[in-house]
BAVO-111212 format. One record per residue (C-alpha): residue number from 0; residue in one letter; z, y, x. Coordinates in steps of 0.05 Angstrom, whole numbers, always signed. Each point is the difference from the previous one (the first is absolute). Layout:
BAVO-111212
{pos->NUM; code->A; zz->Z; yy->Y; xx->X}
...
end
This chain:
BAVO-111212
{pos->0; code->M; zz->-144; yy->+148; xx->+80}
{pos->1; code->V; zz->-7; yy->-65; xx->-39}
{pos->2; code->L; zz->-59; yy->-22; xx->+44}
{pos->3; code->T; zz->+42; yy->+16; xx->+63}
{pos->4; code->L; zz->+57; yy->-41; xx->-27}
{pos->5; code->L; zz->-44; yy->-60; xx->-16}
{pos->6; code->L; zz->-31; yy->+2; xx->+69}
{pos->7; code->F; zz->+70; yy->+2; xx->+32}
{pos->8; code->L; zz->+24; yy->-59; xx->-42}
{pos->9; code->S; zz->-61; yy->-42; xx->+17}
{pos->10; code->S; zz->+13; yy->+14; xx->+74}
{pos->11; code->L; zz->+68; yy->-34; xx->-4}
{pos->12; code->S; zz->-33; yy->-68; xx->-1}
{pos->13; code->I; zz->-38; yy->+8; xx->+65}
{pos->14; code->G; zz->+9; yy->+20; xx->+73}
{pos->15; code->C; zz->+70; yy->+22; xx->+20}
{pos->16; code->F; zz->+24; yy->-2; xx->-72}
{pos->17; code->G; zz->-8; yy->-75; xx->-5}
{pos->18; code->G; zz->+51; yy->-56; xx->+3}
{pos->19; code->D; zz->+14; yy->+6; xx->+75}
{pos->20; code->S; zz->+74; yy->+15; xx->-1}
{pos->21; code->D; zz->+27; yy->-32; xx->+64}
{pos->22; code->D; zz->+56; yy->-33; xx->-40}
{pos->23; code->G; zz->-38; yy->-42; xx->-51}
{pos->24; code->F; zz->+12; yy->+50; xx->-58}
{pos->25; code->E; zz->-62; yy->+7; xx->-45}
{pos->26; code->W; zz->-8; yy->+71; xx->-25}
{pos->27; code->P; zz->-12; yy->-2; xx->-75}
{pos->28; code->D; zz->-55; yy->+37; xx->-34}
{pos->29; code->P; zz->+20; yy->+72; xx->-19}
{pos->30; code->I; zz->+18; yy->+12; xx->-72}
{pos->31; code->S; zz->+1; yy->+62; xx->-43}
{pos->32; code->D; zz->+29; yy->-10; xx->-68}
{pos->33; code->G; zz->+34; yy->+61; xx->-30}
{pos->34; code->C; zz->+72; yy->+19; xx->+8}
{pos->35; code->Q; zz->+52; yy->-25; xx->-50}
{pos->36; code->M; zz->+72; yy->+23; xx->+7}
{pos->37; code->S; zz->+64; yy->-8; xx->-40}
{pos->38; code->Y; zz->+65; yy->+40; xx->-5}
{pos->39; code->D; zz->-32; yy->+65; xx->-25}
{pos->40; code->L; zz->-44; yy->+4; xx->+61}
{pos->41; code->E; zz->-74; yy->+20; xx->-6}
{pos->42; code->C; zz->-55; yy->-4; xx->+51}
{pos->43; code->Q; zz->-70; yy->+25; xx->+12}
{pos->44; code->T; zz->-52; yy->-6; xx->+55}
{pos->45; code->V; zz->-6; yy->+69; xx->+35}
{pos->46; code->L; zz->-49; yy->-15; xx->+56}
{pos->47; code->Q; zz->-53; yy->-53; xx->+14}
{pos->48; code->L; zz->-16; yy->+7; xx->+73}
{pos->49; code->G; zz->-46; yy->-59; xx->+14}
{pos->50; code->E; zz->+39; yy->-23; xx->+62}
{pos->51; code->T; zz->+72; yy->-18; xx->+16}
{pos->52; code->A; zz->+48; yy->+59; xx->+2}
{pos->53; code->H; zz->+73; yy->-24; xx->+6}
{pos->54; code->H; zz->+49; yy->+56; xx->+14}
{pos->55; code->S; zz->+10; yy->+74; xx->-12}
{pos->56; code->L; zz->+46; yy->+56; xx->+20}
{pos->57; code->L; zz->+4; yy->+74; xx->-20}
{pos->58; code->N; zz->-19; yy->+51; xx->+53}
{pos->59; code->P; zz->+63; yy->+40; xx->+11}
{pos->60; code->L; zz->-39; yy->+65; xx->+8}
{pos->61; code->D; zz->-49; yy->+2; xx->-58}
{pos->62; code->G; zz->+27; yy->-54; xx->-46}
{pos->63; code->K; zz->-66; yy->-38; xx->-1}
{pos->64; code->M; zz->+2; yy->-76; xx->+1}
{pos->65; code->W; zz->-26; yy->-35; xx->+62}
{pos->66; code->V; zz->-28; yy->-69; xx->-15}
{pos->67; code->I; zz->-16; yy->-50; xx->+55}
{pos->68; code->F; zz->-52; yy->-56; xx->-3}
{pos->69; code->L; zz->-1; yy->-65; xx->+39}
{pos->70; code->S; zz->-69; yy->+21; xx->+26}
{pos->71; code->G; zz->+30; yy->+58; xx->+39}
{pos->72; code->I; zz->-17; yy->+55; xx->-50}
{pos->73; code->I; zz->+52; yy->+52; xx->-20}
{pos->74; code->K; zz->-11; yy->+44; xx->-60}
{pos->75; code->S; zz->+39; yy->+57; xx->-33}
{pos->76; code->W; zz->+7; yy->+2; xx->-76}
{pos->77; code->D; zz->+25; yy->+60; xx->-41}
{pos->78; code->G; zz->+0; yy->-39; xx->-66}
{pos->79; code->Q; zz->-73; yy->+15; xx->-14}
{pos->80; code->N; zz->-40; yy->+4; xx->+63}
{pos->81; code->L; zz->-4; yy->-46; xx->+61}
{pos->82; code->E; zz->-12; yy->+32; xx->+68}
{pos->83; code->D; zz->-12; yy->-32; xx->+68}
{pos->84; code->V; zz->+57; yy->+4; xx->+51}
{pos->85; code->A; zz->-24; yy->-51; xx->+52}
{pos->86; code->D; zz->-48; yy->-56; xx->+14}
{pos->87; code->L; zz->+33; yy->-46; xx->+50}
{pos->88; code->S; zz->-45; yy->-60; xx->-15}
{pos->89; code->G; zz->-28; yy->+4; xx->+71}
{pos->90; code->I; zz->+67; yy->-16; xx->+32}
{pos->91; code->V; zz->+29; yy->-48; xx->-53}
{pos->92; code->S; zz->-14; yy->-75; xx->-3}
{pos->93; code->R; zz->-21; yy->-31; xx->-65}
{pos->94; code->C; zz->-15; yy->-70; xx->+26}
{pos->95; code->H; zz->+52; yy->-29; xx->-47}
{pos->96; code->M; zz->+27; yy->+16; xx->-69}
{pos->97; code->E; zz->+68; yy->+17; xx->+30}
{pos->98; code->Q; zz->-26; yy->+47; xx->+53}
{pos->99; code->G; zz->-16; yy->+74; xx->-7}
{pos->100; code->L; zz->+37; yy->+65; xx->-8}
{pos->101; code->L; zz->+69; yy->-26; xx->-22}
{pos->102; code->G; zz->+48; yy->+58; xx->-1}
{pos->103; code->F; zz->+11; yy->+75; xx->+12}
{pos->104; code->S; zz->+53; yy->+53; xx->-3}
{pos->105; code->F; zz->+4; yy->+75; xx->+7}
{pos->106; code->D; zz->+41; yy->+24; xx->+59}
{pos->107; code->E; zz->+68; yy->+25; xx->-22}
{pos->108; code->D; zz->-17; yy->+67; xx->+31}
{pos->109; code->F; zz->-71; yy->-1; xx->-29}
{pos->110; code->E; zz->+3; yy->+72; xx->-19}
{pos->111; code->N; zz->+2; yy->+20; xx->+74}
{pos->112; code->S; zz->-29; yy->-61; xx->+36}
{pos->113; code->K; zz->-57; yy->-16; xx->-48}
{pos->114; code->L; zz->+7; yy->-72; xx->+24}
{pos->115; code->V; zz->-6; yy->-64; xx->-40}
{pos->116; code->L; zz->+16; yy->-72; xx->+22}
{pos->117; code->L; zz->-52; yy->-54; xx->-11}
{pos->118; code->S; zz->+9; yy->-75; xx->+2}
{pos->119; code->Y; zz->-64; yy->-43; xx->+5}
{pos->120; code->V; zz->-32; yy->-61; xx->+30}
{pos->121; code->E; zz->-44; yy->+26; xx->+56}
{pos->122; code->D; zz->-75; yy->-14; xx->-1}
{pos->123; code->G; zz->-23; yy->-61; xx->+39}
{pos->124; code->T; zz->-48; yy->-56; xx->+0}
{pos->125; code->C; zz->+0; yy->-45; xx->-61}
{pos->126; code->E; zz->-24; yy->-59; xx->+41}
{pos->127; code->G; zz->+47; yy->-51; xx->+30}
{pos->128; code->E; zz->+76; yy->+9; xx->+5}
{pos->129; code->N; zz->+31; yy->+65; xx->-24}
{pos->130; code->Q; zz->-4; yy->+55; xx->+51}
{pos->131; code->S; zz->+23; yy->+58; xx->-45}
{pos->132; code->D; zz->+69; yy->+29; xx->+10}
{pos->133; code->L; zz->+45; yy->+32; xx->-53}
{pos->134; code->V; zz->+5; yy->+72; xx->+22}
{pos->135; code->L; zz->+46; yy->+57; xx->-17}
{pos->136; code->S; zz->-34; yy->+68; xx->+13}
{pos->137; code->S; zz->+9; yy->+73; xx->-15}
{pos->138; code->A; zz->-54; yy->+49; xx->-21}
{pos->139; code->E; zz->-3; yy->+74; xx->-12}
{pos->140; code->V; zz->-21; yy->+33; xx->-65}
{pos->141; code->G; zz->-43; yy->+61; xx->+11}
{pos->142; code->D; zz->+0; yy->+66; xx->-38}
{pos->143; code->N; zz->-56; yy->-28; xx->-42}
{pos->144; code->G; zz->+48; yy->-55; xx->-27}
{pos->145; code->L; zz->-40; yy->-55; xx->+36}
{pos->146; code->I; zz->+26; yy->-49; xx->+53}
{pos->147; code->D; zz->-29; yy->+17; xx->+69}
{pos->148; code->A; zz->-25; yy->-67; xx->+24}
{pos->149; code->D; zz->+1; yy->+26; xx->+72}
{pos->150; code->S; zz->+75; yy->+12; xx->-5}
{pos->151; code->I; zz->+18; yy->-74; xx->-14}
{pos->152; code->T; zz->+52; yy->-23; xx->+50}
{pos->153; code->V; zz->+22; yy->-72; xx->+6}
{pos->154; code->L; zz->+76; yy->-3; xx->+1}
{pos->155; code->K; zz->+15; yy->-75; xx->-2}
{pos->156; code->R; zz->-42; yy->-62; xx->+0}
{pos->157; code->I; zz->+19; yy->-70; xx->-25}
{pos->158; code->E; zz->-42; yy->-59; xx->+20}
{pos->159; code->Q; zz->-21; yy->-44; xx->-60}
{pos->160; code->P; zz->-16; yy->-73; xx->+17}
{pos->161; code->Y; zz->-36; yy->-11; xx->-67}
{pos->162; code->R; zz->-34; yy->+46; xx->-50}
{pos->163; code->N; zz->+49; yy->-8; xx->-58}
{pos->164; code->H; zz->+74; yy->+19; xx->-11}
{pos->165; code->N; zz->-5; yy->+69; xx->+29}
{pos->166; code->G; zz->+50; yy->+36; xx->-44}
{pos->167; code->G; zz->-11; yy->+71; xx->+22}
{pos->168; code->F; zz->+38; yy->+40; xx->-53}
{pos->169; code->L; zz->+35; yy->+65; xx->+21}
{pos->170; code->V; zz->+59; yy->+35; xx->-33}
{pos->171; code->H; zz->+34; yy->+66; xx->+19}
{pos->172; code->A; zz->+75; yy->-13; xx->+5}
{pos->173; code->G; zz->+24; yy->+71; xx->+12}
{pos->174; code->N; zz->+27; yy->+34; xx->+63}
{pos->175; code->S; zz->-68; yy->-9; xx->+35}
{pos->176; code->S; zz->+6; yy->-75; xx->-7}
{pos->177; code->Y; zz->-51; yy->-49; xx->-29}
{pos->178; code->L; zz->-5; yy->-74; xx->-18}
{pos->179; code->W; zz->-61; yy->-41; xx->+19}
{pos->180; code->G; zz->-9; yy->-70; xx->-29}
{pos->181; code->L; zz->-34; yy->-55; xx->+40}
{pos->182; code->G; zz->-22; yy->-69; xx->-22}
{pos->183; code->D; zz->+11; yy->-63; xx->+41}
{pos->184; code->G; zz->-68; yy->+5; xx->+33}
{pos->185; code->G; zz->-35; yy->-47; xx->-47}
{pos->186; code->S; zz->-29; yy->-70; xx->-9}
{pos->187; code->A; zz->+44; yy->-50; xx->-40}
{pos->188; code->N; zz->+70; yy->-24; xx->+14}
{pos->189; code->D; zz->+16; yy->+54; xx->+52}
{pos->190; code->P; zz->-31; yy->-43; xx->+56}
{pos->191; code->H; zz->+31; yy->+42; xx->+56}
{pos->192; code->S; zz->+68; yy->+7; xx->-34}
{pos->193; code->H; zz->-4; yy->+75; xx->+1}
{pos->194; code->G; zz->+45; yy->+6; xx->-60}
{pos->195; code->Q; zz->+61; yy->-26; xx->+40}
{pos->196; code->D; zz->-21; yy->+28; xx->+69}
{pos->197; code->Q; zz->+45; yy->+61; xx->+11}
{pos->198; code->S; zz->-43; yy->+21; xx->+58}
{pos->199; code->S; zz->-63; yy->+7; xx->-43}
{pos->200; code->P; zz->-13; yy->+59; xx->-46}
{pos->201; code->L; zz->-40; yy->-45; xx->-47}
{pos->202; code->G; zz->+35; yy->-19; xx->-65}
{pos->203; code->T; zz->+44; yy->+61; xx->+1}
{pos->204; code->I; zz->+12; yy->+70; xx->-26}
{pos->205; code->L; zz->+4; yy->+49; xx->+56}
{pos->206; code->L; zz->+41; yy->+64; xx->+0}
{pos->207; code->F; zz->-21; yy->+60; xx->+43}
{pos->208; code->E; zz->+3; yy->+74; xx->+6}
{pos->209; code->F; zz->-63; yy->+43; xx->+4}
{pos->210; code->R; zz->+11; yy->+64; xx->+38}
{pos->211; code->D; zz->-48; yy->+44; xx->+41}
{pos->212; code->N; zz->-55; yy->-50; xx->-15}
{pos->213; code->E; zz->+38; yy->-58; xx->+32}
{pos->214; code->V; zz->+30; yy->-63; xx->-28}
{pos->215; code->L; zz->+73; yy->-10; xx->+22}
{pos->216; code->A; zz->+46; yy->-59; xx->-6}
{pos->217; code->V; zz->+66; yy->+15; xx->-34}
{pos->218; code->L; zz->+36; yy->-67; xx->-2}
{pos->219; code->D; zz->+48; yy->-33; xx->+49}
{pos->220; code->N; zz->-44; yy->-45; xx->+43}
{pos->221; code->S; zz->+56; yy->-48; xx->+21}
{pos->222; code->T; zz->-26; yy->-55; xx->-45}
{pos->223; code->G; zz->-75; yy->+6; xx->+13}
{pos->224; code->D; zz->-56; yy->+48; xx->-20}
{pos->225; code->P; zz->+31; yy->+68; xx->-14}
{pos->226; code->Y; zz->-51; yy->+13; xx->-54}
{pos->227; code->I; zz->+17; yy->-62; xx->-43}
{pos->228; code->L; zz->+44; yy->+15; xx->-60}
{pos->229; code->H; zz->-14; yy->-62; xx->-42}
{pos->230; code->S; zz->-32; yy->-67; xx->+19}
{pos->231; code->G; zz->-19; yy->-66; xx->-32}
{pos->232; code->L; zz->-55; yy->+28; xx->-43}
{pos->233; code->R; zz->-67; yy->-33; xx->-16}
{pos->234; code->N; zz->-41; yy->+59; xx->-26}
{pos->235; code->P; zz->+40; yy->+58; xx->-29}
{pos->236; code->W; zz->-49; yy->+30; xx->-49}
{pos->237; code->R; zz->+38; yy->+63; xx->-20}
{pos->238; code->F; zz->+71; yy->+22; xx->+5}
{pos->239; code->D; zz->+40; yy->+60; xx->-24}
{pos->240; code->I; zz->+65; yy->+34; xx->+15}
{pos->241; code->G; zz->+51; yy->-5; xx->-56}
{pos->242; code->N; zz->+70; yy->+26; xx->-10}
{pos->243; code->S; zz->+57; yy->-1; xx->+51}
{pos->244; code->N; zz->-43; yy->-11; xx->+62}
{pos->245; code->D; zz->-31; yy->-65; xx->-26}
{pos->246; code->L; zz->-71; yy->-26; xx->+6}
{pos->247; code->W; zz->-40; yy->-39; xx->-50}
{pos->248; code->I; zz->-51; yy->-47; xx->+32}
{pos->249; code->A; zz->-53; yy->-41; xx->-35}
{pos->250; code->D; zz->-20; yy->-58; xx->+45}
{pos->251; code->V; zz->-62; yy->-41; xx->-15}
{pos->252; code->G; zz->+12; yy->-75; xx->+0}
{pos->253; code->Q; zz->-43; yy->-60; xx->+18}
{pos->254; code->N; zz->+13; yy->-66; xx->-35}
{pos->255; code->C; zz->+47; yy->+13; xx->-57}
{pos->256; code->W; zz->+37; yy->+66; xx->-5}
{pos->257; code->E; zz->-10; yy->+76; xx->-1}
{pos->258; code->E; zz->+62; yy->+39; xx->+23}
{pos->259; code->V; zz->+37; yy->+64; xx->-17}
{pos->260; code->N; zz->+50; yy->+17; xx->+55}
{pos->261; code->L; zz->+55; yy->+52; xx->+0}
{pos->262; code->V; zz->+26; yy->+18; xx->+69}
{pos->263; code->S; zz->+35; yy->+57; xx->+35}
{pos->264; code->L; zz->-35; yy->+59; xx->+36}
{pos->265; code->I; zz->+59; yy->+0; xx->+49}
{pos->266; code->E; zz->+13; yy->-73; xx->+19}
{pos->267; code->R; zz->-52; yy->-50; xx->+25}
{pos->268; code->A; zz->-16; yy->-61; xx->-43}
{pos->269; code->N; zz->-40; yy->-64; xx->+10}
{pos->270; code->L; zz->-37; yy->-18; xx->-65}
{pos->271; code->G; zz->-12; yy->-72; xx->+22}
{pos->272; code->W; zz->-75; yy->-11; xx->+7}
{pos->273; code->S; zz->-24; yy->-51; xx->+22}
{pos->274; code->E; zz->+65; yy->-38; xx->-3}
{pos->275; code->R; zz->+3; yy->+16; xx->-74}
{pos->276; code->E; zz->-46; yy->+20; xx->-57}
{pos->277; code->G; zz->+37; yy->+28; xx->-59}
{pos->278; code->F; zz->+66; yy->-37; xx->-4}
{pos->279; code->Q; zz->-29; yy->-65; xx->+29}
{pos->280; code->E; zz->-7; yy->-28; xx->+70}
{pos->281; code->F; zz->-73; yy->+9; xx->+20}
{pos->282; code->Q; zz->-42; yy->-60; xx->+18}
{pos->283; code->E; zz->-75; yy->-4; xx->+7}
{pos->284; code->E; zz->-5; yy->-51; xx->-55}
{pos->285; code->M; zz->+59; yy->+23; xx->-43}
{pos->286; code->S; zz->+16; yy->-17; xx->-72}
{pos->287; code->C; zz->+14; yy->+62; xx->-40}
{pos->288; code->S; zz->+58; yy->-35; xx->-33}
{pos->289; code->S; zz->+36; yy->-24; xx->+63}
{pos->290; code->T; zz->+71; yy->+21; xx->+16}
{pos->291; code->R; zz->+26; yy->+34; xx->+62}
{pos->292; code->D; zz->+49; yy->-18; xx->+53}
{pos->293; code->D; zz->+50; yy->+57; xx->-2}
{pos->294; code->S; zz->+27; yy->-13; xx->+70}
{pos->295; code->E; zz->-47; yy->+53; xx->+32}
{pos->296; code->N; zz->+33; yy->+67; xx->+12}
{pos->297; code->G; zz->-23; yy->+69; xx->+16}
{pos->298; code->L; zz->-59; yy->+4; xx->-49}
{pos->299; code->T; zz->-2; yy->+48; xx->-60}
{pos->300; code->D; zz->-23; yy->-30; xx->-66}
{pos->301; code->P; zz->-46; yy->+40; xx->-47}
{pos->302; code->L; zz->+28; yy->+33; xx->-61}
{pos->303; code->L; zz->-53; yy->-34; xx->-42}
{pos->304; code->A; zz->-55; yy->-51; xx->+12}
{pos->305; code->Y; zz->-53; yy->-13; xx->-52}
{pos->306; code->P; zz->-45; yy->-63; xx->+1}
{pos->307; code->H; zz->-75; yy->-9; xx->+6}
{pos->308; code->E; zz->-6; yy->-17; xx->-74}
{pos->309; code->N; zz->-41; yy->+27; xx->-58}
{pos->310; code->G; zz->-51; yy->+28; xx->+48}
{pos->311; code->N; zz->+49; yy->+41; xx->+42}
{pos->312; code->C; zz->-17; yy->-4; xx->+74}
{pos->313; code->S; zz->+19; yy->+61; xx->+42}
{pos->314; code->I; zz->+52; yy->+55; xx->-9}
{pos->315; code->T; zz->-18; yy->+74; xx->+5}
{pos->316; code->G; zz->+62; yy->+43; xx->+9}
{pos->317; code->G; zz->+10; yy->+65; xx->-36}
{pos->318; code->Y; zz->+58; yy->+49; xx->-5}
{pos->319; code->W; zz->+74; yy->+7; xx->-11}
{pos->320; code->M; zz->-5; yy->+38; xx->-65}
{pos->321; code->D; zz->+45; yy->+62; xx->+4}
{pos->322; code->W; zz->-59; yy->+37; xx->-33}
{pos->323; code->G; zz->-52; yy->-16; xx->-53}
{pos->324; code->P; zz->+10; yy->-25; xx->-72}
{pos->325; code->E; zz->+72; yy->+1; xx->-21}
{pos->326; code->N; zz->+2; yy->-73; xx->-21}
{pos->327; code->L; zz->-20; yy->-21; xx->+71}
{pos->328; code->R; zz->+52; yy->+40; xx->+37}
{pos->329; code->D; zz->+49; yy->-35; xx->+49}
{pos->330; code->G; zz->-45; yy->-60; xx->+11}
{pos->331; code->Y; zz->-50; yy->-26; xx->+50}
{pos->332; code->L; zz->-73; yy->-1; xx->-22}
{pos->333; code->Y; zz->-49; yy->-53; xx->+27}
{pos->334; code->G; zz->-61; yy->-39; xx->-22}
{pos->335; code->D; zz->-43; yy->-60; xx->+16}
{pos->336; code->F; zz->-68; yy->+6; xx->+32}
{pos->337; code->C; zz->-35; yy->-58; xx->-36}
{pos->338; code->T; zz->+26; yy->+10; xx->-72}
{pos->339; code->G; zz->+12; yy->+75; xx->-4}
{pos->340; code->S; zz->+70; yy->-15; xx->-29}
{pos->341; code->I; zz->+52; yy->+55; xx->+11}
{pos->342; code->W; zz->+76; yy->-7; xx->+0}
{pos->343; code->I; zz->+61; yy->+41; xx->+9}
{pos->344; code->L; zz->+60; yy->-31; xx->+35}
{pos->345; code->E; zz->+66; yy->+27; xx->-29}
{pos->346; code->E; zz->+74; yy->-10; xx->+12}
{pos->347; code->T; zz->+44; yy->-15; xx->-59}
{pos->348; code->D; zz->+74; yy->-19; xx->+8}
{pos->349; code->G; zz->-11; yy->-16; xx->+74}
{pos->350; code->K; zz->-60; yy->-45; xx->-11}
{pos->351; code->W; zz->-73; yy->+17; xx->+14}
{pos->352; code->N; zz->-50; yy->-19; xx->-54}
{pos->353; code->E; zz->-76; yy->+12; xx->-6}
{pos->354; code->R; zz->-31; yy->+29; xx->-62}
{pos->355; code->H; zz->-74; yy->-11; xx->-11}
{pos->356; code->L; zz->-32; yy->+66; xx->-19}
{pos->357; code->G; zz->-71; yy->-22; xx->-13}
{pos->358; code->N; zz->-66; yy->-6; xx->+34}
{pos->359; code->S; zz->-39; yy->+54; xx->+37}
{pos->360; code->G; zz->-67; yy->-33; xx->-16}
{pos->361; code->G; zz->-22; yy->-11; xx->+72}
{pos->362; code->M; zz->+19; yy->-28; xx->+67}
{pos->363; code->I; zz->+56; yy->+45; xx->+30}
{pos->364; code->V; zz->-7; yy->+22; xx->+72}
{pos->365; code->G; zz->+48; yy->+59; xx->-3}
{pos->366; code->F; zz->+41; yy->+50; xx->-39}
{pos->367; code->G; zz->+4; yy->+75; xx->+2}
{pos->368; code->K; zz->+35; yy->+60; xx->-30}
{pos->369; code->G; zz->-38; yy->+47; xx->-46}
{pos->370; code->F; zz->+2; yy->+76; xx->-3}
{pos->371; code->N; zz->+51; yy->-2; xx->-56}
{pos->372; code->D; zz->+39; yy->-63; xx->+20}
{pos->373; code->E; zz->-50; yy->-48; xx->-33}
{pos->374; code->I; zz->-6; yy->-69; xx->+32}
{pos->375; code->L; zz->-68; yy->-12; xx->+32}
{pos->376; code->V; zz->-26; yy->-71; xx->+8}
{pos->377; code->F; zz->-56; yy->-13; xx->+49}
{pos->378; code->H; zz->-46; yy->-58; xx->-15}
{pos->379; code->W; zz->-42; yy->-40; xx->+50}
{pos->380; code->A; zz->-63; yy->+15; xx->-41}
{pos->381; code->G; zz->+9; yy->+74; xx->+14}
{pos->382; code->D; zz->+31; yy->+29; xx->-63}
{pos->383; code->I; zz->+65; yy->+38; xx->-6}
{pos->384; code->V; zz->+44; yy->-10; xx->-61}
{pos->385; code->M; zz->+53; yy->+50; xx->-21}
{pos->386; code->I; zz->+63; yy->-24; xx->-37}
{pos->387; code->N; zz->+47; yy->+47; xx->-36}
{pos->388; code->G; zz->+52; yy->-1; xx->-54}
{pos->389; code->K; zz->-25; yy->+16; xx->-70}
{pos->390; code->I; zz->+14; yy->+70; xx->-23}
end
């Protein structure tokens, strides 16, 4: 296992894991330091996988945890043993760090349909301009518990002009509805203005119903694309449904700011990219201390924006905590990719304030929920850390 991890880490400096990011961002070297948490929280590494897993869900039939990897691998974990569920590496592009198998969800009627939804960047040539679409597909799980590759059905396809800013996360929203997050299509500075183009699905969160193996629009289409719920996003890397029909969105910034947004599941909102980044007007060569002209209307400010300081570089969204350790309840959990820092955003006397919980000891690419409501933290280097309250 140690040799596998070392080989994986060394591969990050060559080939498709190099500095080619389409937007000038230089990917830092992976770190693995050891978790250190405060507030009576303890942590331990529970898996060292050797490649990047980034999300998990519990199978509603057998309670095992499905873990997805950027490479296209899906495995099932019962707390002790890992078993193969699918190898989709042949249909998934890994030309770029931000491509791969990006999201999945069990069908609401999984017990009967045996269908799962998959979100991934489709395989394509790594030469020249990007020719790989972001794809939403369904797949059937056989009686053996494995995904039948021959059953994969493409449901919706989104053209990606560049290789980065794909988004791709999926969340089940109840009543056969799902949320699918899409980045702005990539490169730097939103060169095609997708964020503010209401006719483009890029830079949005889409809402749809999944019934009878079909994707159905559910929104009023009088103002544009009937799938678009929220727009003005750069690269929503994780979101979660909170209380009272609200949605927590972590949106990755470019020059200065990482955002936490709180919006409605019922009413559309425009989060401002690329007119704004954080609370500022966005400009290609902007100062992170500049002020904003407040004359612009119709854009929704983030709840919180934290700066690119002290090594922080890219937000990874987590969960609205109505579960887990007691001292984290009723707050929004999130972390930073580069530093491994983790915060909880809490409301006190009508004001939202962040509380720094500690450091996960690695570069955070995702969060998950454990078998007994532990917090799982997925690291770029391939390890999974479990955080729980001290007993």
